[in-house]
PDB file of N, CA, C, O and CB in Angstrom:
ATOM      1  N   MET A   1      50.780 -30.303 -43.373  1.00  0.00           N
ATOM      2  CA  MET A   1      49.228 -30.708 -43.369  1.00  0.00           C
ATOM      3  C   MET A   1      49.907 -31.872 -41.291  1.00  0.00           C
ATOM      4  O   MET A   1      50.824 -32.224 -40.548  1.00  0.00           O
ATOM      5  CB  MET A   1      48.468 -32.190 -45.703  1.00  0.00           C
ATOM      6  N   LYS A   2      48.863 -31.849 -41.495  1.00  0.00           N
ATOM      7  CA  LYS A   2      48.930 -32.936 -40.003  1.00  0.00           C
ATOM      8  C   LYS A   2      48.162 -33.778 -39.623  1.00  0.00           C
ATOM      9  O   LYS A   2      47.017 -33.519 -39.252  1.00  0.00           O
ATOM     10  CB  LYS A   2      48.893 -32.416 -38.841  1.00  0.00           C
ATOM     11  N   VAL A   3      48.846 -35.336 -39.663  1.00  0.00           N
ATOM     12  CA  VAL A   3      46.620 -36.070 -39.925  1.00  0.00           C
ATOM     13  C   VAL A   3      47.080 -36.986 -38.599  1.00  0.00           C
ATOM     14  O   VAL A   3      48.225 -37.023 -38.149  1.00  0.00           O
ATOM     15  CB  VAL A   3      45.813 -37.641 -42.175  1.00  0.00           C
ATOM     16  N   THR A   4      46.277 -37.494 -38.238  1.00  0.00           N
ATOM     17  CA  THR A   4      46.408 -38.103 -36.915  1.00  0.00           C
ATOM     18  C   THR A   4      45.732 -39.800 -36.896  1.00  0.00           C
ATOM     19  O   THR A   4      44.537 -40.040 -37.065  1.00  0.00           O
ATOM     20  CB  THR A   4      45.546 -37.009 -35.805  1.00  0.00           C
ATOM     21  N   LEU A   5      46.551 -40.608 -36.709  1.00  0.00           N
ATOM     22  CA  LEU A   5      46.189 -42.116 -37.283  1.00  0.00           C
ATOM     23  C   LEU A   5      45.904 -42.883 -35.628  1.00  0.00           C
ATOM     24  O   LEU A   5      46.136 -42.646 -34.442  1.00  0.00           O
ATOM     25  CB  LEU A   5      47.848 -43.003 -38.415  1.00  0.00           C
ATOM     26  N   GLN A   6      45.302 -43.844 -36.422  1.00  0.00           N
ATOM     27  CA  GLN A   6      45.505 -45.015 -35.406  1.00  0.00           C
ATOM     28  C   GLN A   6      45.661 -45.717 -35.489  1.00  0.00           C
ATOM     29  O   GLN A   6      44.440 -45.798 -35.348  1.00  0.00           O
ATOM     30  CB  GLN A   6      45.064 -45.403 -34.807  1.00  0.00           C
ATOM     31  N   ASN A   7      46.272 -47.494 -35.727  1.00  0.00           N
ATOM     32  CA  ASN A   7      47.190 -48.287 -36.052  1.00  0.00           C
ATOM     33  C   ASN A   7      45.443 -48.921 -36.121  1.00  0.00           C
ATOM     34  O   ASN A   7      44.579 -48.331 -35.473  1.00  0.00           O
ATOM     35  CB  ASN A   7      48.743 -48.762 -35.052  1.00  0.00           C
ATOM     36  N   THR A   8      45.222 -49.699 -36.658  1.00  0.00           N
ATOM     37  CA  THR A   8      44.862 -50.997 -37.040  1.00  0.00           C
ATOM     38  C   THR A   8      44.530 -52.182 -36.471  1.00  0.00           C
ATOM     39  O   THR A   8      44.409 -51.877 -35.284  1.00  0.00           O
ATOM     40  CB  THR A   8      45.531 -51.287 -37.563  1.00  0.00           C
ATOM     41  N   SER A   9      44.261 -53.576 -36.590  1.00  0.00           N
ATOM     42  CA  SER A   9      44.790 -54.917 -36.762  1.00  0.00           C
ATOM     43  C   SER A   9      44.752 -55.963 -38.477  1.00  0.00           C
ATOM     44  O   SER A   9      44.977 -57.147 -38.727  1.00  0.00           O
ATOM     45  CB  SER A   9      43.874 -55.646 -35.580  1.00  0.00           C
ATOM     46  N   LYS A  10      44.353 -54.778 -39.321  1.00  0.00           N
ATOM     47  CA  LYS A  10      44.797 -55.277 -40.525  1.00  0.00           C
ATOM     48  C   LYS A  10      45.774 -55.117 -41.579  1.00  0.00           C
ATOM     49  O   LYS A  10      45.919 -54.438 -42.595  1.00  0.00           O
ATOM     50  CB  LYS A  10      44.102 -55.233 -40.964  1.00  0.00           C
ATOM     51  N   ILE A  11      46.204 -55.745 -41.125  1.00  0.00           N
ATOM     52  CA  ILE A  11      47.782 -56.295 -42.577  1.00  0.00           C
ATOM     53  C   ILE A  11      47.277 -56.685 -44.037  1.00  0.00           C
ATOM     54  O   ILE A  11      46.591 -57.646 -44.387  1.00  0.00           O
ATOM     55  CB  ILE A  11      48.813 -58.168 -42.091  1.00  0.00           C
ATOM     56  N   VAL A  12      47.769 -55.757 -44.702  1.00  0.00           N
ATOM     57  CA  VAL A  12      48.228 -56.610 -46.323  1.00  0.00           C
ATOM     58  C   VAL A  12      48.817 -56.338 -46.367  1.00  0.00           C
ATOM     59  O   VAL A  12      49.495 -55.756 -45.521  1.00  0.00           O
ATOM     60  CB  VAL A  12      47.892 -56.696 -47.586  1.00  0.00           C
ATOM     61  N   LYS A  13      49.076 -56.670 -47.882  1.00  0.00           N
ATOM     62  CA  LYS A  13      50.457 -57.123 -48.316  1.00  0.00           C
ATOM     63  C   LYS A  13      50.432 -56.058 -49.883  1.00  0.00           C
ATOM     64  O   LYS A  13      49.458 -55.775 -50.580  1.00  0.00           O
ATOM     65  CB  LYS A  13      50.573 -59.224 -48.567  1.00  0.00           C
ATOM     66  N   LEU A  14      51.885 -55.653 -50.053  1.00  0.00           N
ATOM     67  CA  LEU A  14      52.514 -54.078 -50.789  1.00  0.00           C
ATOM     68  C   LEU A  14      53.660 -55.230 -51.415  1.00  0.00           C
ATOM     69  O   LEU A  14      54.840 -55.307 -51.072  1.00  0.00           O
ATOM     70  CB  LEU A  14      53.320 -52.298 -49.395  1.00  0.00           C
ATOM     71  N   GLY A  15      53.024 -56.011 -52.332  1.00  0.00           N
ATOM     72  CA  GLY A  15      53.671 -56.561 -53.147  1.00  0.00           C
ATOM     73  C   GLY A  15      54.457 -57.321 -52.546  1.00  0.00           C
ATOM     74  O   GLY A  15      53.918 -58.427 -52.595  1.00  0.00           O
ATOM     75  N   ASP A  16      55.608 -57.422 -51.891  1.00  0.00           N
ATOM     76  CA  ASP A  16      56.304 -58.500 -50.990  1.00  0.00           C
ATOM     77  C   ASP A  16      56.020 -58.320 -49.592  1.00  0.00           C
ATOM     78  O   ASP A  16      56.174 -59.043 -48.607  1.00  0.00           O
ATOM     79  CB  ASP A  16      57.825 -58.494 -51.128  1.00  0.00           C
ATOM     80  N   VAL A  17      55.614 -57.290 -49.748  1.00  0.00           N
ATOM     81  CA  VAL A  17      56.083 -55.958 -48.239  1.00  0.00           C
ATOM     82  C   VAL A  17      53.797 -56.097 -47.058  1.00  0.00           C
ATOM     83  O   VAL A  17      52.649 -55.683 -47.219  1.00  0.00           O
ATOM     84  CB  VAL A  17      56.547 -52.793 -49.756  1.00  0.00           C
ATOM     85  N   PRO A  18      54.569 -56.909 -46.121  1.00  0.00           N
ATOM     86  CA  PRO A  18      53.154 -56.818 -44.787  1.00  0.00           C
ATOM     87  C   PRO A  18      53.123 -55.447 -45.403  1.00  0.00           C
ATOM     88  O   PRO A  18      53.690 -55.166 -46.459  1.00  0.00           O
ATOM     89  CB  PRO A  18      53.465 -56.975 -42.566  1.00  0.00           C
ATOM     90  N   ALA A  19      52.198 -54.350 -44.435  1.00  0.00           N
ATOM     91  CA  ALA A  19      52.159 -53.108 -43.876  1.00  0.00           C
ATOM     92  C   ALA A  19      51.057 -52.952 -43.642  1.00  0.00           C
ATOM     93  O   ALA A  19      50.248 -53.361 -44.475  1.00  0.00           O
ATOM     94  CB  ALA A  19      52.613 -52.132 -44.479  1.00  0.00           C
ATOM     95  N   ARG A  20      50.464 -52.154 -42.148  1.00  0.00           N
ATOM     96  CA  ARG A  20      49.668 -52.328 -41.434  1.00  0.00           C
ATOM     97  C   ARG A  20      49.115 -51.180 -41.706  1.00  0.00           C
ATOM     98  O   ARG A  20      49.572 -50.077 -42.005  1.00  0.00           O
ATOM     99  CB  ARG A  20      49.963 -52.691 -40.293  1.00  0.00           C
ATOM    100  N   ILE A  21      47.592 -51.787 -41.495  1.00  0.00           N
ATOM    101  CA  ILE A  21      46.514 -50.322 -42.693  1.00  0.00           C
ATOM    102  C   ILE A  21      46.116 -49.847 -41.013  1.00  0.00           C
ATOM    103  O   ILE A  21      45.627 -50.462 -40.065  1.00  0.00           O
ATOM    104  CB  ILE A  21      44.349 -51.080 -44.324  1.00  0.00           C
ATOM    105  N   TRP A  22      46.870 -47.664 -41.318  1.00  0.00           N
ATOM    106  CA  TRP A  22      46.637 -46.959 -40.175  1.00  0.00           C
ATOM    107  C   TRP A  22      44.467 -46.414 -40.604  1.00  0.00           C
ATOM    108  O   TRP A  22      43.900 -46.958 -41.552  1.00  0.00           O
ATOM    109  CB  TRP A  22      48.217 -45.349 -40.111  1.00  0.00           C
ATOM    110  N   GLU A  23      43.850 -45.551 -39.863  1.00  0.00           N
ATOM    111  CA  GLU A  23      43.329 -44.643 -40.199  1.00  0.00           C
ATOM    112  C   GLU A  23      42.731 -44.246 -39.830  1.00  0.00           C
ATOM    113  O   GLU A  23      42.011 -44.779 -38.986  1.00  0.00           O
ATOM    114  CB  GLU A  23      43.084 -44.570 -40.786  1.00  0.00           C
ATOM    115  N   GLY A  24      42.627 -43.080 -40.197  1.00  0.00           N
ATOM    116  CA  GLY A  24      42.532 -42.100 -38.904  1.00  0.00           C
ATOM    117  C   GLY A  24      42.023 -40.509 -39.976  1.00  0.00           C
ATOM    118  O   GLY A  24      40.928 -40.606 -40.530  1.00  0.00           O
ATOM    119  N   GLU A  25      42.777 -39.253 -40.188  1.00  0.00           N
ATOM    120  CA  GLU A  25      41.540 -38.399 -40.548  1.00  0.00           C
ATOM    121  C   GLU A  25      42.870 -36.653 -39.747  1.00  0.00           C
ATOM    122  O   GLU A  25      43.359 -36.320 -38.668  1.00  0.00           O
ATOM    123  CB  GLU A  25      39.352 -39.155 -39.264  1.00  0.00           C
ATOM    124  N   THR A  26      42.828 -36.038 -41.479  1.00  0.00           N
ATOM    125  CA  THR A  26      43.312 -34.024 -40.888  1.00  0.00           C
ATOM    126  C   THR A  26      42.923 -33.871 -40.041  1.00  0.00           C
ATOM    127  O   THR A  26      42.248 -34.482 -39.213  1.00  0.00           O
ATOM    128  CB  THR A  26      42.858 -32.590 -41.511  1.00  0.00           C
ATOM    129  N   GLU A  27      43.499 -32.622 -40.222  1.00  0.00           N
ATOM    130  CA  GLU A  27      43.607 -31.675 -38.720  1.00  0.00           C
ATOM    131  C   GLU A  27      42.290 -31.063 -39.810  1.00  0.00           C
ATOM    132  O   GLU A  27      41.398 -30.532 -39.149  1.00  0.00           O
ATOM    133  CB  GLU A  27      45.517 -30.384 -38.044  1.00  0.00           C
ATOM    134  N   SER A  28      42.064 -31.054 -41.156  1.00  0.00           N
ATOM    135  CA  SER A  28      40.647 -30.505 -41.389  1.00  0.00           C
ATOM    136  C   SER A  28      39.085 -30.941 -41.496  1.00  0.00           C
ATOM    137  O   SER A  28      38.059 -30.287 -41.683  1.00  0.00           O
ATOM    138  CB  SER A  28      40.779 -30.079 -42.323  1.00  0.00           C
ATOM    139  N   GLY A  29      39.494 -33.157 -41.182  1.00  0.00           N
ATOM    140  CA  GLY A  29      38.472 -33.705 -41.301  1.00  0.00           C
ATOM    141  C   GLY A  29      38.482 -34.561 -42.110  1.00  0.00           C
ATOM    142  O   GLY A  29      37.767 -35.562 -42.071  1.00  0.00           O
ATOM    143  N   ILE A  30      39.394 -34.261 -43.069  1.00  0.00           N
ATOM    144  CA  ILE A  30      39.502 -35.826 -44.243  1.00  0.00           C
ATOM    145  C   ILE A  30      40.033 -36.698 -43.810  1.00  0.00           C
ATOM    146  O   ILE A  30      41.190 -36.753 -43.394  1.00  0.00           O
ATOM    147  CB  ILE A  30      40.268 -35.852 -45.574  1.00  0.00           C
ATOM    148  N   LYS A  31      39.015 -37.729 -43.868  1.00  0.00           N
ATOM    149  CA  LYS A  31      39.161 -38.902 -43.384  1.00  0.00           C
ATOM    150  C   LYS A  31      40.730 -40.150 -44.182  1.00  0.00           C
ATOM    151  O   LYS A  31      40.466 -40.559 -45.313  1.00  0.00           O
ATOM    152  CB  LYS A  31      37.497 -39.403 -43.645  1.00  0.00           C
ATOM    153  N   VAL A  32      41.541 -40.427 -43.840  1.00  0.00           N
ATOM    154  CA  VAL A  32      42.370 -41.355 -44.708  1.00  0.00           C
ATOM    155  C   VAL A  32      42.777 -42.880 -43.877  1.00  0.00           C
ATOM    156  O   VAL A  32      43.196 -42.947 -42.721  1.00  0.00           O
ATOM    157  CB  VAL A  32      43.842 -40.451 -45.133  1.00  0.00           C
ATOM    158  N   HIS A  33      42.654 -43.456 -44.334  1.00  0.00           N
ATOM    159  CA  HIS A  33      44.003 -44.832 -44.926  1.00  0.00           C
ATOM    160  C   HIS A  33      45.580 -45.094 -44.858  1.00  0.00           C
ATOM    161  O   HIS A  33      46.359 -44.961 -45.802  1.00  0.00           O
ATOM    162  CB  HIS A  33      44.062 -44.874 -46.358  1.00  0.00           C
ATOM    163  N   ALA A  34      45.906 -45.503 -43.520  1.00  0.00           N
ATOM    164  CA  ALA A  34      47.727 -45.599 -44.515  1.00  0.00           C
ATOM    165  C   ALA A  34      47.976 -46.972 -44.168  1.00  0.00           C
ATOM    166  O   ALA A  34      47.511 -47.884 -43.485  1.00  0.00           O
ATOM    167  CB  ALA A  34      49.441 -44.398 -43.826  1.00  0.00           C
ATOM    168  N   PHE A  35      49.349 -46.582 -45.303  1.00  0.00           N
ATOM    169  CA  PHE A  35      49.838 -48.235 -45.356  1.00  0.00           C
ATOM    170  C   PHE A  35      50.998 -48.712 -44.830  1.00  0.00           C
ATOM    171  O   PHE A  35      51.791 -49.364 -45.510  1.00  0.00           O
ATOM    172  CB  PHE A  35      50.009 -48.730 -46.652  1.00  0.00           C
ATOM    173  N   ILE A  36      51.191 -48.421 -43.560  1.00  0.00           N
ATOM    174  CA  ILE A  36      52.990 -48.599 -42.745  1.00  0.00           C
ATOM    175  C   ILE A  36      53.355 -49.814 -42.083  1.00  0.00           C
ATOM    176  O   ILE A  36      53.160 -50.481 -41.067  1.00  0.00           O
ATOM    177  CB  ILE A  36      53.306 -47.523 -41.404  1.00  0.00           C
ATOM    178  N   THR A  37      53.977 -49.769 -43.154  1.00  0.00           N
ATOM    179  CA  THR A  37      55.443 -51.372 -43.586  1.00  0.00           C
ATOM    180  C   THR A  37      56.828 -50.993 -41.666  1.00  0.00           C
ATOM    181  O   THR A  37      57.467 -51.689 -40.877  1.00  0.00           O
ATOM    182  CB  THR A  37      57.225 -50.498 -46.486  1.00  0.00           C
ATOM    183  N   ARG A  38      56.617 -49.891 -41.831  1.00  0.00           N
ATOM    184  CA  ARG A  38      58.031 -49.699 -40.565  1.00  0.00           C
ATOM    185  C   ARG A  38      57.769 -47.522 -39.839  1.00  0.00           C
ATOM    186  O   ARG A  38      57.726 -46.311 -40.055  1.00  0.00           O
ATOM    187  CB  ARG A  38      60.502 -49.976 -42.062  1.00  0.00           C
ATOM    188  N   VAL A  39      57.672 -49.018 -38.680  1.00  0.00           N
ATOM    189  CA  VAL A  39      58.216 -47.111 -38.139  1.00  0.00           C
ATOM    190  C   VAL A  39      59.616 -47.571 -36.959  1.00  0.00           C
ATOM    191  O   VAL A  39      59.684 -48.606 -36.296  1.00  0.00           O
ATOM    192  CB  VAL A  39      56.312 -45.848 -36.768  1.00  0.00           C
ATOM    193  N   ALA A  40      60.329 -46.755 -36.985  1.00  0.00           N
ATOM    194  CA  ALA A  40      61.125 -46.001 -36.192  1.00  0.00           C
ATOM    195  C   ALA A  40      61.465 -45.182 -34.819  1.00  0.00           C
ATOM    196  O   ALA A  40      61.242 -43.973 -34.769  1.00  0.00           O
ATOM    197  CB  ALA A  40      61.168 -45.536 -36.714  1.00  0.00           C
ATOM    198  N   MET A  41      61.837 -45.665 -34.061  1.00  0.00           N
ATOM    199  CA  MET A  41      62.602 -44.154 -33.273  1.00  0.00           C
ATOM    200  C   MET A  41      63.446 -43.700 -33.270  1.00  0.00           C
ATOM    201  O   MET A  41      63.846 -43.808 -34.429  1.00  0.00           O
ATOM    202  CB  MET A  41      62.785 -43.929 -32.286  1.00  0.00           C
ATOM    203  N   ASN A  42      64.415 -42.969 -32.512  1.00  0.00           N
ATOM    204  CA  ASN A  42      65.353 -41.770 -32.163  1.00  0.00           C
ATOM    205  C   ASN A  42      66.210 -43.620 -31.266  1.00  0.00           C
ATOM    206  O   ASN A  42      66.099 -43.562 -30.041  1.00  0.00           O
ATOM    207  CB  ASN A  42      64.419 -39.772 -30.840  1.00  0.00           C
ATOM    208  N   LYS A  43      66.701 -44.563 -31.613  1.00  0.00           N
ATOM    209  CA  LYS A  43      68.102 -45.784 -31.146  1.00  0.00           C
ATOM    210  C   LYS A  43      68.650 -44.571 -29.627  1.00  0.00           C
ATOM    211  O   LYS A  43      69.798 -44.714 -29.207  1.00  0.00           O
ATOM    212  CB  LYS A  43      70.012 -46.041 -33.082  1.00  0.00           C
ATOM    213  N   ASP A  44      68.096 -43.918 -29.227  1.00  0.00           N
ATOM    214  CA  ASP A  44      68.091 -43.532 -27.811  1.00  0.00           C
ATOM    215  C   ASP A  44      67.439 -42.681 -26.459  1.00  0.00           C
ATOM    216  O   ASP A  44      67.587 -42.166 -25.350  1.00  0.00           O
ATOM    217  CB  ASP A  44      68.840 -43.238 -27.881  1.00  0.00           C
ATOM    218  N   GLU A  45      66.352 -43.129 -27.933  1.00  0.00           N
ATOM    219  CA  GLU A  45      64.676 -42.993 -26.706  1.00  0.00           C
ATOM    220  C   GLU A  45      64.391 -44.190 -25.970  1.00  0.00           C
ATOM    221  O   GLU A  45      64.238 -45.114 -26.768  1.00  0.00           O
ATOM    222  CB  GLU A  45      62.963 -42.783 -27.598  1.00  0.00           C
ATOM    223  N   ASP A  46      64.226 -44.641 -24.519  1.00  0.00           N
ATOM    224  CA  ASP A  46      63.111 -44.861 -24.487  1.00  0.00           C
ATOM    225  C   ASP A  46      61.956 -45.358 -25.200  1.00  0.00           C
ATOM    226  O   ASP A  46      60.938 -44.666 -25.194  1.00  0.00           O
ATOM    227  CB  ASP A  46      63.001 -44.232 -24.258  1.00  0.00           C
ATOM    228  N   CYS A  47      61.977 -46.742 -25.967  1.00  0.00           N
ATOM    229  CA  CYS A  47      60.482 -46.829 -26.274  1.00  0.00           C
ATOM    230  C   CYS A  47      59.818 -48.092 -25.972  1.00  0.00           C
ATOM    231  O   CYS A  47      59.554 -48.787 -26.953  1.00  0.00           O
ATOM    232  CB  CYS A  47      60.232 -46.577 -27.679  1.00  0.00           C
ATOM    233  N   SER A  48      59.362 -48.717 -24.351  1.00  0.00           N
ATOM    234  CA  SER A  48      58.716 -49.248 -23.861  1.00  0.00           C
ATOM    235  C   SER A  48      57.127 -49.290 -24.301  1.00  0.00           C
ATOM    236  O   SER A  48      56.308 -49.988 -24.899  1.00  0.00           O
ATOM    237  CB  SER A  48      59.061 -48.907 -22.871  1.00  0.00           C
ATOM    238  N   GLU A  49      57.272 -48.049 -23.579  1.00  0.00           N
ATOM    239  CA  GLU A  49      55.612 -47.373 -23.681  1.00  0.00           C
ATOM    240  C   GLU A  49      55.406 -46.689 -24.875  1.00  0.00           C
ATOM    241  O   GLU A  49      54.880 -45.576 -24.841  1.00  0.00           O
ATOM    242  CB  GLU A  49      55.210 -46.216 -22.512  1.00  0.00           C
ATOM    243  N   PHE A  50      55.862 -47.368 -26.281  1.00  0.00           N
ATOM    244  CA  PHE A  50      55.831 -47.299 -27.627  1.00  0.00           C
ATOM    245  C   PHE A  50      55.252 -47.840 -28.116  1.00  0.00           C
ATOM    246  O   PHE A  50      54.215 -47.634 -28.747  1.00  0.00           O
ATOM    247  CB  PHE A  50      56.572 -47.412 -28.160  1.00  0.00           C
ATOM    248  N   GLU A  51      55.981 -48.870 -27.855  1.00  0.00           N
ATOM    249  CA  GLU A  51      56.271 -50.182 -28.215  1.00  0.00           C
ATOM    250  C   GLU A  51      55.023 -50.878 -27.919  1.00  0.00           C
ATOM    251  O   GLU A  51      54.662 -51.368 -28.989  1.00  0.00           O
ATOM    252  CB  GLU A  51      57.483 -50.763 -27.507  1.00  0.00           C
ATOM    253  N   LYS A  52      53.954 -51.245 -26.754  1.00  0.00           N
ATOM    254  CA  LYS A  52      53.817 -51.427 -26.009  1.00  0.00           C
ATOM    255  C   LYS A  52      51.938 -51.294 -26.996  1.00  0.00           C
ATOM    256  O   LYS A  52      51.051 -52.029 -27.429  1.00  0.00           O
ATOM    257  CB  LYS A  52      54.709 -50.709 -24.842  1.00  0.00           C
ATOM    258  N   GLU A  53      52.304 -49.772 -26.866  1.00  0.00           N
ATOM    259  CA  GLU A  53      51.215 -48.436 -27.558  1.00  0.00           C
ATOM    260  C   GLU A  53      51.151 -50.080 -29.067  1.00  0.00           C
ATOM    261  O   GLU A  53      50.261 -50.931 -29.062  1.00  0.00           O
ATOM    262  CB  GLU A  53      52.469 -45.857 -28.229  1.00  0.00           C
ATOM    263  N   LEU A  54      51.925 -50.056 -29.752  1.00  0.00           N
ATOM    264  CA  LEU A  54      51.397 -50.640 -31.031  1.00  0.00           C
ATOM    265  C   LEU A  54      50.997 -51.981 -31.363  1.00  0.00           C
ATOM    266  O   LEU A  54      50.615 -52.494 -32.415  1.00  0.00           O
ATOM    267  CB  LEU A  54      52.200 -50.442 -31.853  1.00  0.00           C
ATOM    268  N   GLN A  55      51.311 -52.727 -29.381  1.00  0.00           N
ATOM    269  CA  GLN A  55      50.195 -53.467 -30.048  1.00  0.00           C
ATOM    270  C   GLN A  55      49.239 -53.745 -29.426  1.00  0.00           C
ATOM    271  O   GLN A  55      49.153 -54.713 -28.670  1.00  0.00           O
ATOM    272  CB  GLN A  55      50.455 -54.512 -30.532  1.00  0.00           C
ATOM    273  N   GLU A  56      48.411 -52.965 -29.646  1.00  0.00           N
ATOM    274  CA  GLU A  56      47.436 -52.020 -29.651  1.00  0.00           C
ATOM    275  C   GLU A  56      46.266 -51.722 -30.597  1.00  0.00           C
ATOM    276  O   GLU A  56      45.953 -50.585 -30.950  1.00  0.00           O
ATOM    277  CB  GLU A  56      48.033 -51.111 -29.617  1.00  0.00           C
ATOM    278  N   CYS A  57      45.701 -52.762 -30.943  1.00  0.00           N
ATOM    279  CA  CYS A  57      45.001 -52.132 -32.353  1.00  0.00           C
ATOM    280  C   CYS A  57      43.530 -52.628 -31.843  1.00  0.00           C
ATOM    281  O   CYS A  57      43.065 -53.496 -31.103  1.00  0.00           O
ATOM    282  CB  CYS A  57      45.620 -52.923 -34.173  1.00  0.00           C
ATOM    283  N   THR A  58      42.797 -50.923 -33.181  1.00  0.00           N
ATOM    284  CA  THR A  58      41.332 -52.168 -34.013  1.00  0.00           C
ATOM    285  C   THR A  58      41.150 -52.383 -33.942  1.00  0.00           C
ATOM    286  O   THR A  58      41.652 -52.739 -32.876  1.00  0.00           O
ATOM    287  CB  THR A  58      40.754 -52.909 -34.576  1.00  0.00           C
ATOM    288  N   PRO A  59      40.073 -53.186 -34.141  1.00  0.00           N
ATOM    289  CA  PRO A  59      40.023 -53.430 -35.554  1.00  0.00           C
ATOM    290  C   PRO A  59      38.990 -52.606 -36.725  1.00  0.00           C
ATOM    291  O   PRO A  59      37.973 -51.953 -36.492  1.00  0.00           O
ATOM    292  CB  PRO A  59      39.707 -54.830 -35.552  1.00  0.00           C
ATOM    293  N   PRO A  60      39.502 -52.831 -37.750  1.00  0.00           N
ATOM    294  CA  PRO A  60      39.742 -51.787 -38.520  1.00  0.00           C
ATOM    295  C   PRO A  60      37.520 -51.589 -39.452  1.00  0.00           C
ATOM    296  O   PRO A  60      36.619 -52.406 -39.642  1.00  0.00           O
ATOM    297  CB  PRO A  60      41.558 -52.428 -39.833  1.00  0.00           C
ATOM    298  N   SER A  61      37.669 -50.103 -39.702  1.00  0.00           N
ATOM    299  CA  SER A  61      36.500 -50.175 -39.965  1.00  0.00           C
ATOM    300  C   SER A  61      35.781 -50.897 -41.597  1.00  0.00           C
ATOM    301  O   SER A  61      36.467 -51.157 -42.587  1.00  0.00           O
ATOM    302  CB  SER A  61      36.267 -48.825 -39.693  1.00  0.00           C
ATOM    303  N   THR A  62      34.991 -51.001 -41.538  1.00  0.00           N
ATOM    304  CA  THR A  62      34.565 -51.182 -42.709  1.00  0.00           C
ATOM    305  C   THR A  62      34.825 -50.909 -43.736  1.00  0.00           C
ATOM    306  O   THR A  62      34.632 -51.606 -44.732  1.00  0.00           O
ATOM    307  CB  THR A  62      33.888 -51.002 -42.778  1.00  0.00           C
ATOM    308  N   ASP A  63      35.383 -49.688 -43.689  1.00  0.00           N
ATOM    309  CA  ASP A  63      35.959 -49.149 -45.388  1.00  0.00           C
ATOM    310  C   ASP A  63      37.226 -49.200 -45.847  1.00  0.00           C
ATOM    311  O   ASP A  63      37.637 -48.490 -46.764  1.00  0.00           O
ATOM    312  CB  ASP A  63      35.796 -47.715 -45.691  1.00  0.00           C
ATOM    313  N   VAL A  64      38.282 -50.508 -44.887  1.00  0.00           N
ATOM    314  CA  VAL A  64      39.243 -51.174 -45.529  1.00  0.00           C
ATOM    315  C   VAL A  64      39.518 -52.658 -46.228  1.00  0.00           C
ATOM    316  O   VAL A  64      40.528 -52.993 -46.847  1.00  0.00           O
ATOM    317  CB  VAL A  64      39.923 -51.038 -44.791  1.00  0.00           C
ATOM    318  N   GLU A  65      37.983 -53.686 -45.873  1.00  0.00           N
ATOM    319  CA  GLU A  65      37.553 -54.611 -45.753  1.00  0.00           C
ATOM    320  C   GLU A  65      38.141 -54.599 -46.436  1.00  0.00           C
ATOM    321  O   GLU A  65      39.292 -55.012 -46.297  1.00  0.00           O
ATOM    322  CB  GLU A  65      36.624 -55.013 -45.630  1.00  0.00           C
ATOM    323  N   VAL A  66      37.587 -54.023 -47.776  1.00  0.00           N
ATOM    324  CA  VAL A  66      39.095 -54.646 -48.962  1.00  0.00           C
ATOM    325  C   VAL A  66      39.361 -53.203 -50.229  1.00  0.00           C
ATOM    326  O   VAL A  66      38.798 -52.168 -50.584  1.00  0.00           O
ATOM    327  CB  VAL A  66      38.350 -56.710 -50.316  1.00  0.00           C
ATOM    328  N   TYR A  67      40.316 -53.825 -50.469  1.00  0.00           N
ATOM    329  CA  TYR A  67      41.236 -52.828 -50.835  1.00  0.00           C
ATOM    330  C   TYR A  67      41.599 -52.571 -52.522  1.00  0.00           C
ATOM    331  O   TYR A  67      42.368 -53.395 -53.017  1.00  0.00           O
ATOM    332  CB  TYR A  67      42.488 -53.227 -50.059  1.00  0.00           C
ATOM    333  N   PRO A  68      41.177 -51.677 -53.246  1.00  0.00           N
ATOM    334  CA  PRO A  68      41.391 -52.406 -54.865  1.00  0.00           C
ATOM    335  C   PRO A  68      42.852 -52.058 -54.487  1.00  0.00           C
ATOM    336  O   PRO A  68      43.273 -51.291 -53.621  1.00  0.00           O
ATOM    337  CB  PRO A  68      40.554 -51.582 -56.653  1.00  0.00           C
ATOM    338  N   ALA A  69      43.533 -52.869 -55.417  1.00  0.00           N
ATOM    339  CA  ALA A  69      45.105 -52.895 -55.975  1.00  0.00           C
ATOM    340  C   ALA A  69      45.665 -51.365 -56.473  1.00  0.00           C
ATOM    341  O   ALA A  69      46.856 -51.060 -56.550  1.00  0.00           O
ATOM    342  CB  ALA A  69      45.191 -54.011 -57.433  1.00  0.00           C
ATOM    343  N   ASN A  70      44.603 -50.549 -56.766  1.00  0.00           N
ATOM    344  CA  ASN A  70      45.411 -50.156 -58.372  1.00  0.00           C
ATOM    345  C   ASN A  70      44.774 -48.642 -57.698  1.00  0.00           C
ATOM    346  O   ASN A  70      44.714 -47.624 -58.388  1.00  0.00           O
ATOM    347  CB  ASN A  70      44.643 -51.030 -60.508  1.00  0.00           C
ATOM    348  N   LEU A  71      44.188 -48.699 -55.833  1.00  0.00           N
ATOM    349  CA  LEU A  71      44.261 -47.651 -54.580  1.00  0.00           C
ATOM    350  C   LEU A  71      45.170 -47.154 -54.492  1.00  0.00           C
ATOM    351  O   LEU A  71      45.115 -45.940 -54.683  1.00  0.00           O
ATOM    352  CB  LEU A  71      44.121 -47.984 -53.381  1.00  0.00           C
ATOM    353  N   ILE A  72      46.609 -47.794 -54.142  1.00  0.00           N
ATOM    354  CA  ILE A  72      48.305 -48.471 -53.162  1.00  0.00           C
ATOM    355  C   ILE A  72      48.093 -47.531 -54.499  1.00  0.00           C
ATOM    356  O   ILE A  72      47.488 -47.467 -55.569  1.00  0.00           O
ATOM    357  CB  ILE A  72      49.392 -50.564 -52.728  1.00  0.00           C
ATOM    358  N   LEU A  73      49.256 -46.690 -53.453  1.00  0.00           N
ATOM    359  CA  LEU A  73      50.191 -46.294 -54.588  1.00  0.00           C
ATOM    360  C   LEU A  73      51.668 -46.971 -54.711  1.00  0.00           C
ATOM    361  O   LEU A  73      52.420 -46.649 -55.631  1.00  0.00           O
ATOM    362  CB  LEU A  73      50.400 -44.794 -54.457  1.00  0.00           C
TER     363      LEU A  73
END
């Protein structure tokens, strides 16, 4: 399965760990939300452009304004 994601400005706590909500969809068009706690790159890669892009956040959709805790795995 492939999922295309875009980071949002919304950050939630998963226990004691902060997670940014990313929104996107699968190749078949199913909308998804991902709770990302970490993103890593190969240490030998030039990550300057990647770091710049990570700073560009979109406002979250209204779908993620309130998330019931029981929906988070």
